[in-house]
C-alpha positions in Angstrom: 0.0 0.0 0.0 1.4 3.4 -1.0 0.4 6.7 0.6 1.2 6.1 4.3 4.0 8.7 4.4 3.5 12.4 4.9 6.0 15.3 4.9 9.2 16.2 3.1 11.8 16.9 5.8 9.9 16.1 9.0 8.5 13.0 7.5 6.1 10.5 9.1 5.0 7.0 8.1 2.1 5.5 10.0 1.5 1.7 10.2 -0.9 -0.8 11.7 -4.6 -1.7 11.6 -7.5 -1.3 13.9 -7.6 -4.9 15.0 -3.9 -5.8 14.5 -1.4 -6.3 17.3 -0.4 -2.7 17.3 -0.2 0.6 15.5 2.4 3.2 15.3 4.6 5.7 13.4 8.1 6.1 12.2 9.4 9.7 12.2 12.3 10.7 10.1 13.9 14.2 10.1 13.4 15.0 13.8 16.4 17.1 14.9 18.8 15.7 17.5 18.9 17.1 21.0 15.1 17.5 21.6 14.2 16.5 25.2 11.6 13.8 24.7 9.9 11.2 26.8 6.7 9.0 26.5 4.8 11.4 28.7 5.3 14.2 26.2 3.4 12.1 23.6 0.9 10.4 26.0 -0.8 13.7 26.9 -1.8 14.1 23.2 -2.9 10.4 22.8 -5.0 10.7 26.0 -7.1 13.4 24.2 -7.7 11.0 21.3 -8.3 7.7 23.1 -11.7 6.0 23.2 -14.0 5.2 26.0 -13.8 8.5 27.9 -17.4 9.7 27.8 -20.9 8.7 26.7 -20.3 10.2 23.3 -17.3 8.1 22.3 -16.9 4.5 21.4 -16.9 2.3 24.5 -13.9 0.4 23.2 -11.5 0.5 26.2 -7.9 1.2 25.1 -5.2 2.7 27.3 -3.3 3.7 24.1 0.0 3.7 25.9 2.9 4.7 23.7 6.3 3.0 23.6 9.4 4.7 22.2 11.3 2.0 20.4 14.1 4.0 18.8 15.5 7.5 18.2 15.8 8.6 21.8 18.8 8.1 24.1 19.3 9.5 27.6 16.1 11.5 27.3 17.0 13.3 24.0 16.4 12.6 20.4 19.4 11.3 18.5 18.5 12.5 15.0 17.9 9.0 13.8 14.4 7.7 13.0 12.0 7.7 15.9 9.7 4.6 16.1 6.6 4.8 18.3 4.2 2.0 19.0 0.7 1.7 20.7 -0.6 -1.9 21.3 -4.2 -2.9 20.6 -5.6 -4.6 23.7 -9.4 -4.4 23.3 -10.3 -5.8 19.9 -13.6 -7.7 19.4 -13.2 -8.8 15.8 -16.3 -11.0 15.9 -18.4 -7.8 15.9 -17.4 -7.4 12.2 -18.1 -10.9 11.0 -21.4 -9.9 9.4 -19.6 -7.3 7.1 -16.9 -9.6 5.8 -18.7 -10.1 2.5 -20.7 -6.9 2.2 -20.2 -3.1 2.2 -21.1 -0.7 4.9 -22.7 2.5 3.6 -20.5 5.5 4.1 -17.4 3.4 4.7 -14.4 2.6 2.6 -15.3 -1.1 2.4 -16.3 -1.0 -1.3 -13.5 1.2 -2.5 -10.9 -0.9 -0.7 -12.2 -4.0 -2.5 -12.3 -2.1 -5.8 -8.7 -1.1 -5.4 -7.0 -4.1 -3.8 -9.5 -7.0 -4.3 -9.0 -7.8 -0.6 -9.5 -5.9 2.7 -9.2 -6.2 6.4 -12.9 -5.9 7.4 -12.1 -5.9 11.2 -12.9 -2.3 12.2 -12.0 -1.0 8.8 -8.3 -1.9 8.9 -6.2 1.0 7.7 -9.2 3.1 7.1 -10.2 3.0 10.8 -9.9 6.0 12.9 -7.3 4.2 15.0 -4.8 4.8 12.2 -4.6 8.4 13.6 -2.8 7.2 16.6 0.5 7.4 14.7 -0.4 10.9 13.5 -1.1 12.1 17.0 2.1 10.6 18.4 4.2 12.2 15.7 2.3 15.5 16.0 3.0 15.7 19.7 6.7 15.8 18.8 6.2 18.4 16.1 4.1 20.5 18.5 6.9 20.3 21.2 9.5 21.6 18.6 7.1 24.4 17.6 6.7 25.4 21.2 10.4 25.8 21.5 10.1 28.3 18.7 7.3 30.2 20.3 4.5 28.8 18.1 1.3 27.2 19.5 -1.2 25.0 17.7 -4.6 24.7 19.3 -7.6 22.8 17.9 -11.2 22.4 19.3 -14.7 21.6 18.3 -16.5 24.6 16.8 -19.9 23.1 16.1 -21.8 19.9 16.5 -24.8 19.5 14.3 -26.7 22.8 14.5 -25.0 23.9 17.7 -22.1 26.4 17.3 -19.9 27.9 20.0 -20.3 31.5 21.1 -16.9 33.2 20.6 -17.7 35.6 23.4 -17.9 32.6 25.8 -14.5 31.2 24.6 -12.8 29.3 27.4 -9.6 27.5 26.3 -9.5 25.3 29.4 -12.9 23.9 28.6 -11.6 22.1 25.6 -9.7 19.8 27.9 -12.6 19.2 30.3 -15.8 19.1 28.2 -16.7 15.8 26.5 -17.3 17.6 23.2 -14.0 19.5 23.3 -15.9 22.7 22.9 -14.4 25.9 24.4 -17.9 27.1 25.4 -19.5 25.2 28.3 -23.1 26.3 27.4 -22.7 25.1 23.9 -21.3 21.8 25.3 -24.4 21.2 27.3 -26.7 21.8 24.3 -24.5 19.6 22.1 -24.6 16.8 24.7 -28.4 16.9 24.8 -28.5 16.9 21.0 -26.1 13.9 20.8 -28.0 11.9 23.4 -31.2 12.3 21.3 -29.3 11.2 18.2 -27.9 8.2 20.0 -31.3 7.0 21.3 -32.4 7.2 17.7 -29.5 4.9 16.7 -28.1 7.8 14.6 -24.9 9.9 14.4 -23.9 13.5 14.0 -21.4 15.6 12.1 -19.7 18.9 13.1 -16.8 21.3 12.5 -13.4 21.6 14.2 -11.2 24.6 14.1 -7.5 25.1 14.6 -5.6 28.3 15.4 -1.8 28.7 15.0 -0.3 31.6 16.9 3.3 32.9 16.9 4.2 31.8 13.4 6.4 34.3 11.5 5.7 35.7 8.1 7.4 34.0 5.2 6.6 30.3 5.7 5.4 28.3 2.8 6.1 28.4 -1.0 4.1 30.2 -3.7 3.2 27.4 -6.2 2.8 23.7 -5.5 3.9 23.8 -1.9 1.6 26.5 -0.7 1.2 26.4 3.0 -2.6 26.6 2.8 -2.6 23.9 0.1 -0.6 21.6 2.3 -2.7 22.3 5.3 -5.8 21.5 3.3 -4.3 18.2 2.2 -3.4 17.4 5.8 -7.0 18.1 6.9 -8.5 16.1 4.0 -6.3 13.2 4.8 -8.1 12.8 8.2 -10.9 10.3 7.8 -14.5 11.8 7.6 -13.3 15.3 6.8 -15.3 16.5 3.7 -14.4 20.2 3.5 -11.7 22.6 4.6 -11.6 26.4 5.0 -8.7 28.8 5.6 -9.6 32.1 7.3 -13.2 33.2 6.3 -13.4 30.4 3.8 -16.4 30.2 1.6 -17.8 33.5 3.0 -15.3 35.5 0.9 -17.1 34.5 -2.3 -20.0 36.9 -1.6 -17.8 39.9 -0.8 -16.3 42.8 -2.7 -12.5 43.2 -2.7 -12.8 46.3 -0.5 -14.6 44.2 2.1 -12.3 41.2 2.0 -8.8 42.7 1.7 -6.9 42.9 5.0 -5.3 46.3 5.4 -1.6 46.6 6.5 -0.5 48.9 9.2 2.6 49.4 11.4 2.7 48.5 15.1 5.8 48.7 17.3 8.0 48.7 14.1 6.2 45.6 12.8 3.9 45.1 9.9 0.4 43.9 11.1 -3.0 43.5 9.5 -6.1 45.2 10.9 -8.3 42.2 10.0 -7.6 38.6 9.2 -10.0 37.5 6.6 -7.2 35.6 4.8 -6.6 33.4 7.9 -2.9 34.2 8.1 -1.8 33.1 4.6 -1.4 35.2 1.5 -0.1 33.7 -1.8 0.5 30.4 -0.1 2.9 32.0 2.4 2.3 32.9 6.1 1.8 36.6 6.7 2.6 36.7 10.5 -1.0 36.8 11.8 -2.8 33.8 13.3 -3.5 30.9 10.9 -7.1 29.8 11.1 -8.3 26.5 9.7 -11.7 24.8 9.8 -12.5 21.2 8.9 -16.0 19.9 8.4 -16.6 16.3 9.5 -19.4 14.0 8.3 -21.6 12.0 10.7 -20.1 8.8 11.8 -21.0 6.2 9.1 -21.4 3.4 11.6 -24.9 3.7 12.8 -27.2 1.1 14.3 -30.2 1.7 12.1 -30.9 -0.9 9.4 -29.4 0.2 6.1 -29.5 -1.0 2.5 -26.4 -2.3 0.8 -25.0 -5.0 -1.4 -22.6 -7.9 -0.8 -19.6 -9.0 -2.9 -21.8 -11.2 -5.1 -24.0 -8.2 -6.0 -27.0 -9.3 -3.9 -29.0 -6.4 -2.4 -29.4 -6.9 1.4 -30.3 -5.1 4.6 -27.5 -4.6 7.1 -27.5 -3.8 10.8 -24.0 -2.9 12.0 -22.7 -4.2 15.3 -19.7 -3.1 17.4 -18.7 0.0 19.4 -18.8 3.3 17.6 -18.6 7.0 18.2 -21.9 8.9 17.7 -19.7 11.8 16.6 -16.1 11.9 15.5 -15.3 15.6 16.0 -14.3 15.7 19.8 -11.6 13.0 19.3 -10.6 14.2 15.9 -9.8 17.7 17.1 -6.4 16.6 18.5 -5.7 14.8 15.2 -6.3 18.1 13.4 -4.0 19.9 15.8 -1.2 17.3 15.3 -1.5 17.3 11.5 -1.3 21.1 11.5 1.8 21.0 13.7 3.5 18.4 11.4 2.7 20.5 8.3 3.8 23.8 9.9 7.1 22.3 11.2 7.9 20.7 7.8 7.3 24.0 6.0 9.5 25.8 8.5 12.4 23.3 8.0 12.1 23.7 4.3 12.1 27.5 4.7 15.6 27.4 6.2 17.0 27.0 2.7 15.0 29.8 1.0 17.5 32.7 1.7 21.2 33.0 1.3 21.6 34.9 4.6 20.0 31.9 6.4 22.7 29.6 5.0 25.4 32.1 5.7 24.3 32.5 9.3 24.2 28.8 9.9 27.4 27.7 8.1 29.7 30.6 8.6 32.8 29.8 10.8 32.2 30.7 14.4 34.7 33.6 14.4 32.9 35.4 11.6 29.4 35.2 13.1 
């Protein structure tokens, strides 16, 4: 299978299946000398792991990470970092009834069309558990960015018709509310909405938002490696994401240029923008203001209502899915968005080090000429 590697300099390759022995990631390009331990990674995986509330799958997994290589005496060595999380709570028999048919909304049919064979236990590589490797790698990318004064923060913006009130924004609430919403009142409304959907054997979609602060101007390239293009690819690579916006997104299509352009001004000898409709990126390159990304997630396709489908022989059948599934993906996917953003930003910053002659001169000049 091709396509399990992402990034150019800070490069990750995820591996493993939902019901295999383990999942993980190999990270190439991480600089030597970064202080790193398993706790640094675990705090991110804990935000993603299942079984933590009534609106997540009740599959109980500790999702404990093991560092297998690339770290010595508490610091990265510059060699590939291999991380592993063991599966401990698989119930593969729950998927026996879909071995020869295709679940609506899932990748079952397209996997068969491509490979002629698939791991039907929990979706195999197309399962949400594949994102364990992304989150583990993203935790390392985020730690490097923090050393550079850059913070990446993602949260749930909406669930179904319920959207957060920006005037009630409480960053700490993202880590304490089951919905990962930064608005406790919106969280309560969303929980009620989700419980009704769950009783009706149905699922719900939503929107997650990510904000990058502290990033300097000049990151990204103007043609095929645009920063916003790579961020969009990163978001669309997350299962169930169906649309991505940067800045004001689709709203800009109904405006005039005079309404949408962000004016430049000077503040403390620094160029700033008076507004941020562009979401921190102009011409594929960061402009120094906050980068704002939104990703829209479809309802979880695994629902307990009876659905119509076909089997591998072309017979039309009715299907009722079994197993343990999230009624909504967004709260656990927000940290995946955060980590994919961190990986993309760090990779772009590493590439940017070669864009100017003065950067090479500063780095490689003999010590006595610096």
